[in-house]
C-alpha positions as CSV (number, residue, x, y, z in Angstrom):
1,M,0.1,-0.3,-0.1
2,P,2.0,3.2,-1.1
3,T,1.6,5.6,1.7
4,A,2.9,9.0,2.0
5,A,6.4,10.0,2.6
6,L,6.1,10.8,6.5
7,G,8.1,8.8,9.2
8,P,8.8,9.5,12.3
9,H,10.9,11.9,12.5
10,D,8.0,14.1,10.6
11,L,5.5,16.5,13.3
12,V,2.3,16.7,12.4
13,L,0.0,20.1,12.9
14,C,-3.7,18.0,13.4
15,S,-6.0,20.1,13.2
16,G,-7.0,20.9,17.0
17,T,-3.9,22.0,18.1
18,V,-4.9,25.7,16.5
19,A,-9.0,27.5,17.3
20,R,-11.4,26.2,14.9
21,A,-12.3,29.0,13.3
22,T,-8.4,29.6,12.0
23,P,-7.9,30.6,8.1
24,F,-7.3,27.9,6.0
25,R,-3.8,29.7,5.1
26,V,-3.2,30.8,8.6
27,R,-3.5,27.2,9.7
28,L,-0.5,26.5,6.4
29,E,1.9,29.8,8.5
30,A,1.2,28.4,11.4
31,A,2.3,25.0,10.8
32,V,5.7,25.9,9.1
33,A,6.2,28.4,11.3
34,G,6.2,25.4,14.4
35,G,8.7,23.6,11.8
36,Y,5.7,20.2,10.6
37,R,6.0,18.9,7.3
38,A,2.4,18.0,7.8
39,I,-1.1,19.0,8.9
40,S,-4.4,17.4,9.7
41,L,-7.6,18.2,8.8
42,W,-11.2,17.8,9.8
43,G,-14.5,17.8,7.4
44,R,-15.1,21.6,9.0
45,D,-11.6,22.3,8.1
46,Y,-12.3,22.4,4.7
47,R,-16.0,23.5,5.0
48,G,-14.7,26.3,6.4
49,A,-11.5,27.1,3.2
50,R,-14.8,26.8,1.0
51,D,-16.8,29.3,3.0
52,E,-13.7,31.7,2.6
53,G,-14.0,31.8,-1.0
54,L,-11.1,29.3,-1.9
55,S,-11.5,26.7,-4.7
56,D,-10.7,22.7,-4.2
57,A,-7.7,23.6,-6.8
58,D,-7.0,26.8,-4.5
59,L,-6.5,24.5,-1.3
60,A,-4.8,21.7,-2.8
61,A,-2.7,24.3,-4.6
62,M,-1.9,26.5,-1.2
63,V,-1.0,22.8,0.5
64,A,1.9,22.2,-2.1
65,D,3.2,26.2,-2.1
66,Y,3.8,25.9,1.8
67,G,6.1,22.5,1.3
68,L,3.5,20.6,3.7
69,M,1.4,17.5,3.0
70,V,-2.1,16.3,4.7
71,A,-0.9,13.5,6.7
72,E,-4.7,12.1,7.8
73,L,-8.6,13.3,7.5
74,D,-10.7,12.8,11.3
75,P,-12.8,11.7,12.1
76,A,-14.1,8.8,10.4
77,W,-17.3,8.3,12.1
78,W,-20.0,6.6,10.3
79,W,-18.2,2.9,9.9
80,T,-19.3,1.5,13.1
81,P,-22.3,-1.0,12.9
82,G,-25.5,0.7,13.1
83,A,-24.0,4.1,11.3
84,A,-25.1,3.5,8.3
85,G,-28.2,6.6,7.6
86,F,-27.5,8.1,11.1
87,S,-27.7,12.0,10.9
88,I,-27.9,14.5,13.5
89,A,-29.4,18.4,13.2
90,P,-26.4,20.6,12.9
91,E,-27.4,22.9,16.3
92,L,-26.6,19.2,18.0
93,D,-23.7,18.8,16.6
94,P,-21.2,21.3,18.3
95,V,-18.1,19.8,16.9
96,D,-19.5,19.9,13.9
97,V,-18.6,16.0,13.1
98,F,-21.6,14.0,11.6
99,R,-22.1,16.4,8.5
100,H,-19.4,15.1,6.8
101,G,-19.3,12.1,5.7
102,E,-17.3,9.5,3.8
103,A,-17.8,10.0,0.3
104,E,-17.3,13.8,0.8
105,L,-14.2,13.0,3.4
106,F,-13.2,10.7,0.4
107,R,-12.6,13.1,-2.0
108,I,-11.6,15.5,0.3
109,A,-8.6,13.4,1.0
110,E,-7.7,12.9,-2.8
111,L,-7.8,16.5,-3.1
112,V,-4.8,17.4,-1.4
113,G,-3.0,13.9,-1.6
114,A,-4.0,12.8,2.2
115,R,-2.1,10.1,3.6
116,S,-4.7,8.1,6.1
117,L,-8.2,8.3,7.5
118,N,-8.2,8.4,11.7
119,A,-11.6,6.4,12.9
120,A,-13.1,6.5,16.1
121,D,-16.3,4.8,17.3
122,V,-18.6,8.0,18.8
123,L,-22.0,7.3,18.3
124,G,-22.2,3.5,20.7
125,G,-23.9,1.1,20.3
126,R,-24.4,-2.8,21.2
127,W,-22.2,-4.3,18.4
128,S,-20.0,-7.0,19.3
129,V,-15.6,-6.6,18.7
130,D,-16.0,-9.6,16.0
131,E,-19.0,-6.8,14.2
132,G,-16.5,-4.0,14.3
133,A,-14.0,-5.8,13.1
134,A,-16.0,-6.8,10.3
135,A,-16.9,-3.0,9.8
136,F,-13.8,-1.4,10.3
137,A,-12.2,-4.5,7.8
138,A,-15.5,-2.8,5.9
139,L,-13.8,0.2,5.1
140,C,-10.0,-0.4,5.3
141,D,-11.8,-1.7,1.8
142,R,-13.2,1.2,0.4
143,A,-10.2,3.2,1.8
144,G,-8.0,1.5,0.0
145,E,-9.9,2.2,-3.2
146,H,-8.8,5.6,-2.3
147,G,-4.5,4.6,-1.5
148,L,-5.9,5.7,2.8
149,L,-4.5,3.9,5.2
150,V,-6.5,3.5,7.7
151,H,-6.0,4.3,12.0
152,L,-8.2,2.9,15.2
153,E,-8.4,5.4,18.0
154,W,-9.5,4.8,20.8
155,L,-12.0,6.6,23.4
156,A,-12.8,5.7,27.1
157,W,-16.0,6.7,26.6
158,S,-17.3,4.9,23.5
159,R,-17.7,1.3,22.0
160,V,-14.0,1.2,21.8
161,P,-12.8,1.9,25.1
162,D,-9.3,0.5,25.4
163,L,-5.8,-0.5,24.0
164,A,-7.1,-3.7,23.7
165,T,-10.4,-3.6,22.6
166,A,-9.0,-1.5,19.8
167,W,-6.3,-3.9,18.5
168,E,-8.7,-6.6,18.9
169,I,-11.1,-5.1,15.6
170,V,-7.5,-4.1,14.1
171,R,-6.6,-7.7,14.3
172,A,-9.7,-9.1,13.3
173,A,-9.9,-7.0,10.3
174,D,-6.7,-7.6,9.2
175,R,-6.4,-5.3,6.3
176,P,-3.1,-4.1,5.1
177,N,-4.3,-0.7,5.4
178,G,-5.6,-0.9,8.7
179,G,-4.3,-0.2,12.4
180,L,-4.2,1.9,15.3
181,T,-3.5,5.2,16.7
182,V,-1.8,5.5,19.6
183,D,-2.5,8.9,21.6
184,T,-1.3,9.2,24.3
185,W,-3.8,11.4,26.0
186,H,-6.3,8.0,25.4
187,C,-3.2,6.1,26.6
188,A,-3.4,8.1,30.2
189,R,-6.8,8.2,30.9
190,T,-7.5,4.5,30.2
191,G,-4.8,3.1,32.0
192,T,-3.2,2.0,29.0
193,T,0.8,1.5,30.1
194,P,4.1,1.7,28.0
195,E,4.5,-1.8,28.5
196,D,0.9,-2.7,26.7
197,L,2.4,-0.7,23.3
198,L,5.2,-3.1,23.8
199,A,3.3,-6.4,23.3
200,L,1.6,-4.7,19.7
201,P,3.8,-5.2,16.2
202,G,5.0,-2.1,15.1
203,E,4.4,-1.6,11.7
204,R,0.3,-2.2,13.1
205,V,0.3,1.6,14.4
206,L,-0.1,4.3,12.3
207,A,-0.8,7.2,13.9
208,I,0.8,8.9,17.2
209,Q,-0.3,12.2,18.9
210,V,1.3,13.3,21.3
211,D,-0.4,15.8,24.4
212,D,-0.4,15.7,27.9
213,G,-2.7,16.5,31.5
214,P,-2.2,16.0,34.9
215,A,-2.2,12.6,36.6
216,R,-5.5,12.9,38.2
217,A,-8.5,11.9,35.4
218,E,-10.3,14.9,35.1
219,D,-14.1,14.4,36.0
220,D,-15.4,15.1,32.7
221,L,-13.2,13.6,30.3
222,V,-14.6,14.3,27.4
223,E,-14.7,18.1,28.3
224,A,-11.1,17.8,29.1
225,T,-9.6,16.4,25.5
226,L,-11.4,19.2,23.4
227,H,-10.7,22.2,25.6
228,H,-7.8,21.4,28.2
229,R,-5.0,19.8,27.2
230,L,-1.5,20.2,28.0
231,V,1.6,20.5,25.7
232,P,3.5,17.7,25.8
233,G,5.9,17.4,28.8
234,A,3.8,20.4,30.7
235,G,1.8,17.6,32.4
236,A,2.1,13.8,34.4
237,F,1.9,11.5,31.3
238,D,4.6,9.3,30.9
239,L,6.1,11.0,27.2
240,V,9.0,9.0,27.1
241,G,7.7,5.7,28.4
242,Y,5.1,6.0,25.5
243,L,6.7,6.9,23.1
244,G,10.0,4.7,24.1
245,A,8.0,2.2,23.4
246,L,6.6,3.1,20.1
247,R,10.5,3.5,19.2
248,S,11.2,0.1,20.6
249,I,8.3,-2.2,18.6
250,G,9.9,-0.1,15.4
251,A,6.6,2.7,15.0
252,V,7.6,4.7,12.5
253,A,4.7,6.8,11.8
254,P,4.9,10.6,11.8
255,V,4.1,12.0,14.7
256,G,1.6,14.4,15.5
257,V,1.1,17.1,18.1
258,E,-2.9,17.2,19.5
259,V,-3.1,19.6,21.8
260,F,-7.4,20.8,22.0
261,S,-6.2,23.4,25.1
262,D,-8.8,27.0,25.2
263,D,-5.4,28.6,27.0
264,L,-2.9,27.2,23.9
265,H,-5.6,28.8,21.3
266,A,-5.5,32.5,23.2
267,L,-1.8,32.4,22.5
268,G,-2.9,33.0,18.1
269,P,-2.5,29.7,15.5
270,V,1.3,30.9,14.9
271,E,2.8,30.9,18.7
272,A,0.9,27.6,19.8
273,A,2.3,25.9,17.1
274,R,5.1,26.9,17.6
275,R,5.7,26.5,21.2
276,A,3.0,22.8,20.8
277,A,5.8,22.1,18.2
278,D,8.9,23.1,20.4
279,A,7.4,21.0,23.6
280,T,7.6,18.0,21.8
281,R,10.9,18.1,20.2
282,Q,11.7,18.8,23.5
283,V,10.0,15.0,24.5
284,L,11.4,13.9,21.5
285,S,15.5,14.5,22.5
286,R,15.0,12.6,25.3
287,L,14.8,9.6,23.5
288,G,17.4,9.9,21.8
289,P,18.6,10.2,17.6
290,T,15.5,10.0,15.8
291,P,15.3,6.7,13.3
292,T,16.1,7.3,9.7
């Protein structure tokens, strides 16, 4: 499966590290200022850029002109059993996820040459791991037709609540373009240890997202993950342990910097991107030289 040339030496400016209303060009400028190699995009970022008056051709050209790549599109929510045909009124979707479906994200991916798609469960339900694996396999097959990798992210409040469940779905799906997203926030908040990560095959870790937080779990995890993350090194997560474990198993995914933080956003997109990148590099420097 051909993929964009991104590896463990590359930082990705994840969409949520800058404020949602950041104009598309400013998003790219922030990525360049922070020394990132790539960005991630949500469907809402694309829609916002079009609302600014940019055409599809403008978007593709701008990404290239700034010397950037699009690492991933986020999130794929429609893949889970029972999700087909789901819809929700825009006023009930404050994070603006559900109006961006599969056809639109696949089209955006082709437009900007995206490497991958980040999948998660946001609808819940009563489906089994086997049913989830079949659905994930089908998503991988459809994404593969567009040259995309697919990585599954676990969320404590979802039907995929931990690493064990996420890995069982990916393992059972057994697709060459399917793997895992390892987000240090979700590792810490679900009790995942570096030793747990050591049990994974490194080639199945397709995305890494780095962020930090306090040792004590917040009372409202959803509120905390969307508004109060910390830049790497500013909290109590065992980032060196997590990232060291991923390096030990040979994971070569790019390193996404995903710091949803109202305080960080208040600094402006360029400063937010720089601070998050600098903090991430300081953590990575504690691991020694990055593999080539």
